[in-house]
C-alpha positions in Angstrom: 29.3 -29.0 12.8 30.1 -25.7 14.6 31.7 -25.2 18.0 32.0 -22.2 20.3 35.2 -22.2 22.4 35.2 -19.9 25.4 38.7 -18.9 26.1 41.4 -16.4 27.1 43.4 -14.7 24.3 46.7 -16.5 23.9 49.3 -16.8 21.1 49.3 -20.3 19.7 45.8 -21.2 21.1 44.3 -21.9 17.6 47.3 -24.0 16.7 46.9 -26.2 19.8 43.2 -26.7 19.0 44.0 -27.6 15.4 46.4 -30.3 16.6 43.5 -31.9 18.5 41.3 -31.8 15.4 44.2 -33.3 13.3 44.3 -36.3 15.6 40.7 -37.2 14.5 41.3 -36.4 10.9 39.0 -33.4 11.0 39.5 -30.7 8.3 38.6 -27.2 9.4 36.2 -25.4 7.1 36.3 -22.0 8.8 37.4 -20.3 12.0 36.1 -17.0 13.5 37.9 -15.1 16.2 36.2 -12.8 18.6 37.7 -10.1 20.8 35.1 -11.0 23.5 36.8 -14.3 24.5 35.3 -16.7 22.0 36.7 -18.8 19.1 34.4 -20.4 16.6 35.2 -23.5 14.6 33.3 -25.0 11.6 34.0 -28.5 10.2 32.1 -31.4 8.5 29.6 -33.3 10.5 31.0 -36.0 12.8 29.4 -38.8 14.8 28.1 -38.2 18.3 30.6 -40.6 19.8 33.5 -38.7 18.2 32.2 -35.4 19.3 31.9 -36.7 22.9 35.6 -37.7 22.8 36.7 -34.4 21.1 35.1 -31.8 23.3 36.9 -32.9 26.6 40.2 -32.8 24.8 39.6 -29.2 23.5 38.6 -28.2 27.1 42.0 -29.5 28.3 43.8 -27.0 26.0 45.5 -24.2 27.9 43.3 -21.0 28.2 40.1 -22.8 27.1 37.2 -22.5 29.6 34.4 -24.4 27.8 33.2 -25.8 24.5 29.7 -26.1 23.2 28.0 -26.7 19.9 26.2 -23.7 18.2 23.9 -23.4 15.2 25.9 -20.8 13.2 29.1 -18.9 13.0 29.1 -15.1 13.6 30.4 -14.7 10.0 27.5 -16.8 8.7 25.0 -14.6 10.6 26.5 -11.5 9.2 26.6 -13.0 5.7 22.9 -14.0 5.7 21.8 -10.8 7.4 23.5 -8.8 4.6 22.0 -11.2 2.0 18.5 -10.7 3.5 18.9 -7.0 3.7 20.0 -6.8 0.0 17.1 -9.1 -1.0 14.4 -7.0 0.6 15.7 -3.6 -0.4 13.5 -2.1 -3.1 16.5 -0.1 -4.5 18.9 -1.7 -6.9 22.3 -2.3 -5.2 25.6 -3.3 -6.7 29.0 -4.0 -5.0 31.9 -3.2 -7.3 35.6 -4.1 -7.1 38.3 -1.5 -7.7 38.0 -1.9 -11.4 34.3 -1.2 -11.6 33.3 -4.9 -12.0 30.2 -6.3 -10.3 30.9 -8.5 -7.3 27.5 -8.6 -5.6 24.1 -7.7 -6.9 20.7 -7.8 -5.3 17.4 -9.1 -6.8 16.0 -5.7 -7.4 19.1 -4.8 -9.5 18.8 -8.0 -11.5 15.1 -7.2 -12.3 16.1 -3.6 -13.3 18.8 -5.0 -15.7 16.5 -7.9 -16.7 19.5 -10.2 -16.4 20.5 -13.3 -14.4 23.2 -13.2 -11.7 25.7 -15.3 -13.6 25.4 -12.9 -16.5 26.4 -9.8 -14.6 28.9 -10.9 -11.9 32.5 -10.0 -12.9 31.2 -7.7 -15.7 31.6 -3.9 -15.8 28.6 -2.0 -14.5 29.0 0.5 -17.4 27.8 -2.2 -19.8 24.3 -1.4 -18.6 24.4 2.0 -16.8 25.0 5.1 -18.9 25.7 8.6 -17.7 28.6 7.9 -15.3 32.0 6.4 -15.7 32.6 4.1 -12.8 36.2 3.1 -13.8 37.3 6.7 -14.1 35.8 7.6 -10.8 37.5 4.6 -9.0 40.8 5.6 -10.6 41.0 9.0 -8.9 43.6 9.5 -6.2 40.9 10.1 -3.6 37.6 8.6 -4.5 34.8 10.7 -3.1 31.2 9.7 -2.4 29.1 11.1 -5.3 25.5 11.1 -6.6 24.6 11.3 -10.3 21.7 10.9 -12.7 22.1 7.7 -14.8 20.1 5.8 -17.4 19.2 2.1 -17.7 17.1 1.0 -20.6 15.9 4.6 -21.2 14.7 4.9 -17.6 16.3 7.4 -15.3 17.7 6.8 -11.8 19.5 8.6 -9.1 22.8 6.7 -8.5 24.5 7.0 -5.1 28.2 5.8 -5.2 30.0 5.1 -1.9 33.7 4.0 -2.0 34.8 1.1 0.2 38.1 1.7 2.1 39.8 -1.0 4.2 42.5 -0.2 6.8 46.1 -1.5 6.2 48.9 -2.2 8.6 50.3 1.4 8.3 47.2 3.2 9.6 46.3 4.0 6.0 43.4 2.9 3.9 43.2 0.8 0.7 40.4 1.2 -1.9 38.6 -2.1 -2.2 35.7 -1.1 -4.4 32.4 0.7 -4.1 28.7 0.3 -3.4 26.2 1.7 -5.9 22.5 2.1 -5.2 19.9 3.2 -7.8 16.7 5.0 -6.8 13.8 5.8 -9.1 12.5 9.4 -9.3 9.3 8.4 -7.5 11.2 6.9 -4.6 13.5 9.9 -4.3 10.4 12.1 -4.2 8.9 10.0 -1.4 12.1 10.2 0.7 12.3 13.9 0.2 8.7 14.4 1.3 9.3 12.2 4.4 12.4 14.2 5.2 10.6 17.5 4.9 7.6 16.1 6.8 5.4 18.3 4.8 3.1 15.8 3.2 -0.7 16.3 3.5 -3.4 13.8 2.8 -3.8 15.0 -0.8 -0.1 14.4 -1.5 -0.9 10.7 -1.3 -3.6 10.9 -3.9 -2.3 10.0 -7.4 -3.7 12.2 -10.2 -2.4 12.1 -13.7 -5.6 12.3 -15.7 -7.2 15.7 -16.2 -10.5 14.5 -14.6 -8.8 13.5 -11.4 -6.7 16.7 -11.3 -9.9 18.7 -11.5 -11.4 16.7 -8.6 -8.3 17.2 -6.5 -8.4 21.0 -7.2 -12.0 21.1 -6.0 -11.3 18.9 -3.0 -8.3 21.1 -1.8 -10.5 24.2 -1.9 -13.4 22.5 -0.1 -11.1 21.1 2.6 -10.5 24.6 4.0 -14.3 25.1 4.5 -16.2 23.8 7.5 -19.5 23.1 5.8 -20.8 19.5 5.3 -19.3 17.7 2.4 -20.8 14.9 0.3 -18.5 12.7 -1.8 -20.2 10.5 -4.4 -18.8 7.8 -6.6 -18.8 4.0 -7.3 -17.4 1.5 -4.8 -13.6 1.4 -4.6 -13.0 4.9 -6.1 -11.3 6.2 -3.0 -14.0 8.2 -1.2 -12.7 7.5 2.3 -9.1 8.4 1.2 -10.4 11.8 0.0 -12.3 12.3 3.2 -9.2 11.6 5.3 -7.2 13.9 3.0 -9.8 16.7 3.5 -9.5 16.3 7.2 -5.7 16.4 7.1 -5.7 19.5 5.0 -8.2 21.3 7.2 -7.9 23.4 10.4 -9.3 20.3 12.3 -6.3 18.1 11.4 -5.0 18.0 15.1 -8.3 16.5 16.3 -9.8 13.0 15.7 -11.0 11.7 12.3 -13.6 9.0 12.9 -14.9 6.9 10.0 -18.2 5.2 10.4 -19.7 2.7 8.0 -23.4 3.3 8.2 -24.1 0.0 6.4 -22.4 -1.9 9.2 -24.5 -0.2 11.9 -27.7 -2.2 12.8 -30.8 0.0 13.1 -31.1 -1.1 16.8 -27.7 0.3 17.8 -27.0 3.0 15.2 -28.5 5.9 17.2 -26.7 4.7 20.4 -23.3 4.4 18.7 -23.6 7.7 16.9 -25.0 9.9 19.7 -24.4 8.0 22.9 -26.5 6.5 25.6 -27.5 7.6 29.1 -28.9 5.3 31.9 -30.1 6.6 35.2 -28.4 9.9 34.6 -25.0 8.3 33.9 -23.3 8.4 30.5 -22.9 4.7 29.5 -21.6 5.5 26.0 -20.4 8.9 24.8 -21.1 8.3 21.1 -18.9 9.0 18.1 -20.0 12.6 17.7 -18.8 13.4 21.2 -15.6 11.5 20.8 -14.8 13.4 17.6 -15.0 16.8 19.3 -13.1 19.3 17.3 -12.5 16.9 14.5 -14.2 15.2 11.6 -16.9 12.5 11.4 -17.0 10.6 8.1 -20.3 8.8 7.5 -19.6 6.2 4.8 -22.6 5.0 2.8 -24.9 7.6 4.4 -27.8 6.1 2.3 -27.8 3.1 4.6 -28.4 5.1 7.8 -31.6 4.2 9.7 -34.6 6.5 9.6 -34.3 7.3 13.3 -30.6 8.2 13.0 -31.4 10.4 10.0 -33.8 12.5 12.1 -31.2 13.0 14.8 -28.5 13.8 12.3 -30.8 16.4 10.7 -31.4 18.1 14.0 -27.7 18.1 14.7 -27.0 19.8 11.4 -29.8 22.3 12.0 -29.1 23.2 15.7 -25.5 22.1 16.1 -26.6 19.9 19.1 -28.0 16.5 19.9 -29.3 14.5 22.8 -28.1 11.1 23.9 -30.5 8.2 24.1 -32.1 8.2 27.5 -30.8 11.7 28.3 -32.3 15.2 28.5 -29.2 17.3 28.3 -28.3 18.9 24.9 -24.7 18.3 23.8 -23.0 20.8 21.5 -21.3 19.1 18.5 -18.1 20.7 17.4 -17.5 18.5 14.3 -17.3 18.7 10.6 -19.4 16.1 8.8 -18.3 14.4 5.6 -20.6 11.9 4.0 -20.1 9.5 1.1 -22.4 7.3 -1.0 -22.3 5.2 -4.1 -26.1 5.5 -4.5 -28.2 8.2 -6.1 -29.5 10.1 -3.0 -31.8 12.2 -5.2 -33.5 9.1 -6.4 -33.7 7.7 -2.9 -35.4 10.9 -1.8 -37.9 10.5 -4.6 -38.8 7.0 -3.5 -39.0 8.0 0.2 -36.0 5.9 1.3 -33.9 8.9 2.3 -35.0 12.2 3.9 -35.1 15.0 1.4 -34.4 17.7 4.0 -31.4 15.8 5.3 -30.1 15.4 1.7 -30.1 19.2 1.3 -28.3 19.6 4.6 -25.4 17.3 3.8 -25.2 18.4 0.1 -23.8 21.9 0.8 -20.4 21.0 -0.7 -19.9 18.0 -3.0 -17.8 16.4 -5.7 -17.9 13.2 -7.6 -15.1 10.6 -7.6 -14.6 9.4 -11.2 -14.4 5.6 -11.8 -11.2 4.1 -13.0 -12.8 3.6 -16.4 -13.1 7.4 -16.6 -9.4 8.0 -15.7 -7.7 5.3 -17.7 -4.5 7.4 -17.8 -4.1 6.8 -14.1 -4.2 3.0 -14.3 -0.5 2.3 -15.1 0.9 4.9 -12.6 -1.4 3.5 -9.9 -0.2 0.0 -10.7 3.4 1.1 -10.5 2.7 2.8 -7.1 1.0 -0.3 -5.7 3.8 -2.5 -7.0 6.4 -0.5 -5.2 4.4 -0.2 -2.0 3.6 -4.0 -1.7 7.1 -5.0 -2.8 8.5 -3.0 0.1 5.9 -4.3 2.5 6.3 -7.9 1.6 10.1 -7.8 1.0 9.7 -8.8 -2.6 11.8 -7.5 -5.5 10.3 -4.7 -7.6 9.1 -6.1 -10.9 8.4 -4.4 -14.3 5.0 -4.6 -15.9 5.1 -6.6 -19.1 3.8 -5.0 -22.3 0.9 -7.4 -22.6 0.0 -6.7 -19.0 0.0 -2.9 -19.6 -2.4 -3.3 -22.5 -4.7 -5.5 -20.4 -4.6 -3.2 -17.4 -5.5 -0.3 -19.7 -8.5 -2.0 -21.4 -10.0 -3.9 -18.4 -13.3 -2.4 -17.2 -12.4 -2.3 -13.4 -15.8 -2.6 -11.9 -14.2 -2.5 -8.4 -12.2 0.6 -9.4 -9.0 1.4 -7.5 -9.7 -1.0 -4.7 -9.9 -3.9 -7.2 -6.6 -2.8 -8.8 -4.9 -2.5 -5.4 -6.1 -5.9 -4.3 -5.0 -7.5 -7.6 -1.5 -6.1 -7.2 -1.2 -7.2 -3.6 -2.3 -10.8 -4.6 0.3 -10.8 -7.4 3.1 -9.6 -5.3 2.3 -11.9 -2.4 2.3 -14.9 -4.7 5.5 -13.9 -6.5 6.9 -16.8 -8.5 10.4 -15.4 -9.1 9.5 -13.9 -12.5 11.0 -10.6 -13.6 7.8 -9.2 -14.9 4.2 -8.7 -13.8 2.0 -10.7 -16.2 -1.8 -10.9 -16.9 -2.0 -14.4 -15.4 -0.6 -13.3 -12.1 -3.3 -10.7 -11.6 -6.1 -13.4 -11.7 -8.8 -10.9 -12.7 -12.2 -12.3 -13.5 -13.4 -11.7 -17.1 -15.6 -8.6 -17.2 -17.1 -6.4 -19.9 -18.5 -3.0 -19.2 -22.3 -3.0 -19.5 -22.5 -6.8 -19.3 -20.8 -7.7 -16.0 -18.8 -10.8 -15.2 -18.8 -13.5 -17.9 -18.8 -16.3 -15.3 -21.9 -15.0 -13.4 -24.8 -17.3 -13.9 -28.1 -15.7 -15.1 -31.4 -17.0 -13.9 -34.8 -16.0 -15.5 -36.2 -15.3 -18.9 -35.2 -12.7 -21.5 -38.6 -11.0 -21.0 -37.9 -10.7 -17.2 -34.4 -9.3 -17.8 -35.8 -6.7 -20.3 -38.4 -5.6 -17.8 -35.9 -5.3 -15.0 -33.6 -3.2 -17.2 -36.6 -1.0 -18.3 -37.7 -0.4 -14.7 -34.2 0.5 -13.5 -33.8 2.9 -16.4 -37.1 4.6 -15.7 -36.2 4.9 -11.9 -33.0 6.7 -12.8 -34.5 9.0 -15.4 -37.7 10.0 -13.7 -36.2 12.4 -11.1 -34.5 14.3 -13.9 -37.6 14.3 -16.2 -40.4 14.5 -13.6 -43.4 14.5 -15.9 -44.6 11.7 -18.3 -44.5 14.1 -21.3 -40.8 15.1 -20.5 -39.8 11.5 -20.0 -41.7 10.3 -23.1 -40.0 13.0 -25.2 -36.6 11.9 -23.8 -37.2 8.3 -24.7 -39.0 8.8 -27.9 -42.3 7.2 -27.0 -45.8 8.4 -26.2 -46.6 9.8 -22.8 -49.4 7.3 -22.4 -46.9 4.4 -22.8 -44.6 6.0 -20.2 -47.5 6.5 -17.8 -48.5 2.9 -18.1 -45.0 1.7 -17.5 -44.5 3.9 -14.5 -47.8 2.5 -13.0 -46.8 -1.1 -13.8 -43.4 -0.7 -12.1 -44.9 1.3 -9.2 -42.7 4.3 -9.9 -44.0 7.6 -8.6 -42.6 11.1 -7.9 -43.0 11.6 -4.2 -42.7 15.1 -2.8 
């Protein structure tokens, strides 16, 4: 039970109220005083009848204006607000007494130490943290705020130490302890970049492997050019991320970046959405190319673009202008076009599904995004980055990655690439069960083997049908690179007659 007493400040007021409570045998649990004319009382729950008798008696106390029940005391609100803040902070935080012993510790700190709260409270922080003597620092005549590099379990952190001073009755201060926060090098780097406000899109792309570093080097150089750019790679490799980074690092960064998923545009509206629509001389829809004036258009999955839209895009790239549907006026397009695809456009050109002349227009600059299988060195750093990001976003303590989980992450085939890894970490953090480590079970990844696919996927058909399907797919991929039956036969080690028969059986031809 909690009461809020509205009153004037008067010596002996609290004593008079306590006398009323004593008459009913009520033991006071806590009392909060406010300099804004309020007094708060907390005691054990009482019956409604007793409360109805008690409140009029308190109102009769001199200087009391009113009494009402409240849900919480101001000190309780402050306590739980502080507790919530400490719980959601990604940094490890310790509150120490004047002897360097731990009084309060947040969940991130317990995970960093891999200890339970009862194991660390009242113990010296120097039992676990090496590189700084907290006792000696707190023993100085004037304790300054300091920052120092420290080590916990062979991992380095930046420790920020702030002394806690309380005022005494003689207008002086008394040292009550200190607050220590630990930041990882990665978090320090992010805060520095945010302070400097100098981050570009490419600063957000993690690259530890040599292959990804080479891609980043190419991408940064191509970002400064204004020619069309084609980014290829499997699904989930980060093609849109790289397109946005290219825009942010270009001279067009102050203008719009518009991403369009060509696969999500029905053929009936694709041309209208991209180039606009005019009715009776009035512009009904401006179109994405007009809205992105001065900026960048990103055409994701360009292979899915309709044939009609392909023709208009080709003309735009050739002439730098386009016409809206239903309109006669030419519109100049001041945009850079970046395209992406997970399909083999050269193969689609050979089969007639994509315009060959458009392919050469969008393929002025290009680079290939490697799959996560090709950049295994990046898997653990990416996992740690996503763990930190989602732990902050979901107010969850930052966890370590268990040794078995590290091995599993490194050896998994990752058919969905970085997107699959990102989603797996989000799911694990959002379903956090209080454990100190990220485990294989929490990732809930389906069993998958490179070259075979998901183990739980049901296969329908005969072995002969499966072999023919594999054979046809292989020939479709190889034929553009070996465009004669003799070349292809030599590559596969069979007669050119056998290859010619198979190409005819599978309706595979080289269209020019």
